[in-house]
Structure formats: C-alpha cells, structure tokens
C-alpha positions as CSV (number, residue, x, y, z in Angstrom):
1,M,136.6,-59.2,83.1
2,K,134.4,-61.4,82.0
3,S,131.8,-63.6,84.0
4,K,132.2,-67.2,83.8
5,K,128.3,-68.6,83.1
6,L,127.3,-71.1,85.2
7,S,125.9,-74.1,84.0
8,D,122.2,-74.8,85.0
9,Q,123.2,-77.6,86.9
10,I,125.8,-75.7,89.1
11,L,122.9,-73.1,89.6
12,L,120.2,-75.5,90.8
13,E,123.0,-77.2,93.0
14,S,123.8,-74.0,94.4
15,Y,119.9,-72.8,95.1
16,R,119.5,-76.0,96.9
17,Q,122.3,-75.2,99.4
18,G,120.6,-71.6,99.9
19,N,121.5,-69.3,97.4
20,R,118.5,-67.6,96.2
21,E,120.3,-65.3,93.5
22,A,120.9,-68.9,91.8
23,M,117.3,-69.4,91.1
24,S,116.3,-65.9,89.5
25,Q,119.6,-66.4,87.1
26,L,118.4,-69.8,86.4
27,L,114.7,-68.8,85.8
28,E,116.0,-65.2,84.0
29,R,118.3,-67.7,81.5
30,H,115.2,-69.7,80.6
31,S,112.3,-67.4,81.3
32,R,112.3,-65.7,77.9
33,R,112.5,-69.1,75.6
34,L,109.4,-70.3,78.0
35,R,107.5,-67.3,77.2
36,D,108.1,-67.9,73.5
37,Y,107.4,-71.3,73.7
38,I,104.1,-70.9,75.6
39,R,103.3,-67.5,73.4
40,M,103.7,-70.0,69.9
41,L,101.0,-72.6,71.4
42,V,98.3,-70.4,72.7
43,K,98.7,-67.2,70.3
44,D,98.1,-64.8,73.2
45,S,100.6,-62.7,74.9
46,D,98.4,-62.2,78.1
47,V,97.9,-65.6,78.4
48,A,101.1,-66.4,77.6
49,D,102.3,-64.1,80.3
50,D,100.0,-65.9,82.9
51,L,100.8,-69.2,81.8
52,T,104.6,-68.2,82.0
53,Q,104.4,-67.0,85.8
54,E,102.4,-70.3,86.8
55,V,104.8,-72.4,85.4
56,L,107.7,-70.7,86.9
57,I,106.0,-70.9,90.3
58,K,105.7,-74.5,90.0
59,V,109.2,-75.1,88.8
60,V,110.3,-73.2,91.9
61,K,107.8,-75.1,94.2
62,V,108.7,-78.5,92.6
63,L,112.6,-77.6,93.3
64,D,111.6,-76.5,96.8
65,E,110.1,-79.6,97.5
66,G,113.1,-81.4,96.1
67,R,111.0,-83.5,93.8
68,Y,113.3,-82.3,91.0
69,T,116.5,-84.9,90.1
70,D,118.8,-82.9,87.7
71,K,120.1,-85.4,85.0
72,G,121.4,-82.3,83.0
73,R,118.0,-81.9,81.4
74,F,116.4,-78.8,83.1
75,Q,115.2,-76.9,80.0
76,P,113.6,-79.9,78.6
77,W,111.8,-80.7,81.9
78,L,111.1,-76.9,82.1
79,L,109.0,-76.8,78.6
80,R,107.4,-80.0,79.3
81,I,105.9,-78.6,82.6
82,A,104.8,-75.4,80.1
83,H,103.4,-77.9,77.9
84,N,101.2,-79.7,80.5
85,R,100.1,-76.3,81.8
86,V,99.4,-75.2,78.1
87,L,97.3,-78.3,77.5
88,D,95.6,-77.7,81.0
89,H,94.8,-74.4,80.2
90,F,93.2,-75.3,76.5
91,R,91.1,-78.1,78.7
92,A,89.8,-75.4,81.4
93,Q,88.9,-73.2,78.2
94,K,87.2,-76.0,76.5
95,Q,85.1,-76.5,79.4
96,I,83.7,-73.3,79.5
97,K,80.8,-72.4,77.4
98,T,79.6,-69.1,76.4
99,V,76.4,-68.6,74.6
100,S,76.5,-64.9,72.9
101,E,73.5,-63.5,71.7
102,S,74.1,-64.1,68.2
103,S,75.0,-67.7,68.2
104,A,71.8,-68.1,70.3
105,G,70.0,-67.0,67.3
106,F,68.9,-63.5,68.6
107,D,69.8,-60.4,66.8
108,V,70.1,-56.8,68.7
109,L,66.4,-56.1,69.5
110,G,66.1,-59.5,71.1
111,S,63.7,-60.9,68.0
112,K,64.4,-64.3,67.0
113,K,66.4,-64.4,63.7
114,F,64.5,-66.0,60.4
115,A,65.1,-69.6,59.9
116,E,66.1,-68.8,56.0
117,P,68.2,-66.5,55.2
118,S,67.5,-63.4,53.1
119,I,68.0,-62.8,49.8
120,E,71.0,-60.0,50.8
121,D,72.3,-63.1,52.8
122,N,72.1,-65.0,49.6
123,I,74.0,-62.7,47.3
124,I,76.6,-62.3,49.7
125,S,77.2,-65.6,50.3
126,E,77.3,-65.9,46.9
127,Q,80.0,-63.3,46.1
128,Q,82.3,-64.2,48.7
129,A,82.4,-68.0,47.2
130,E,83.0,-66.6,43.7
131,E,86.2,-64.2,45.4
132,V,87.4,-67.4,46.9
133,R,87.3,-69.6,43.9
134,S,89.2,-67.1,42.0
135,L,91.8,-66.2,44.7
136,I,92.3,-70.3,44.3
137,E,92.7,-70.4,40.6
138,M,95.6,-67.4,41.2
139,L,96.9,-70.4,43.1
140,P,100.0,-72.7,41.9
141,E,98.7,-76.0,40.6
142,E,99.6,-77.7,43.6
143,Q,98.4,-75.6,46.1
144,R,95.3,-75.4,44.3
145,E,94.9,-79.6,44.7
146,V,95.7,-79.0,48.2
147,V,92.9,-76.6,48.8
148,R,90.6,-78.6,46.7
149,M,91.3,-81.9,48.3
150,R,91.2,-80.3,52.0
151,Y,87.8,-78.1,51.4
152,Y,85.7,-79.4,48.9
153,E,86.6,-83.4,48.8
C-alpha cells in the first residue's frame, strides 16, 4: 500500500501538536536540497555539512519558540535562513586575517625575499603570458573579445 505524502503544512501542524516524527520527516524531505544549496554557495562539502546542521538546528529552535508563521512557504523560508547563514559565514571568514610566510615575503629559510624578481621569475612569467595569449587566440571571436575586455581593457 502506498503511503500518502503529507504536505509541509500538515507536518508542521503535527509537530506543533507534539509529533516529533513529523519534524524528522519534514527535515529529511528538505535536507538534501538545503545541503546542495549551501554547497553550491560555499564550494566546500565539509563547510556545507556544518552550515546545514546549523540551519536545521535554527529551524527547529524557531519552530519550538513559535516564531514561525506558516504561510505555505516552508522551503523558501528554510533556504532564506540558509542564505543568511552562508552570508554570516563569509563575513566571519573575511574578518579572519591569516598571514603565511610566503605572503609576508619570507621564504622557507626565514630570509626576506629580494624586491626584484629573478631572471628565472621573469622568463617563467613571459612563458605563462605567451601560453595564455595563445590559448585566448584559440577561442571563438566572441569569447576572445569578452576575455580581452574583462582582463585587458
């Protein structure tokens, strides 16, 4: 016998009346979409897993506090919470300033790098620039124009 798929509104109402299984069904229904959405934004599976858990905890907390008013738009509400959490994550990352040895201008031995690039660095840079130019020339004209305008003009 086929079980009837309950709507989000019915599951929410059932949860409000004390049925904890209803919340499990509701979160299970939306958790994959939620995780995929977050992963698309942060481009890191581990971070996406962490943020997904934080969003699900927040959703349950808001529902338990009775602050959610059901207007038949549970999934958009859920994704809005996720979007805001991702923004908070990026803001926090922006505030964390890390300095590596190489970005500070020191090599492995701890000595200051020379201010001018070496001859080898110049040759490598020229070779890379030439390779990029040849690859750009292989693009169709429209794409070449876009690349030129974006990076060179």
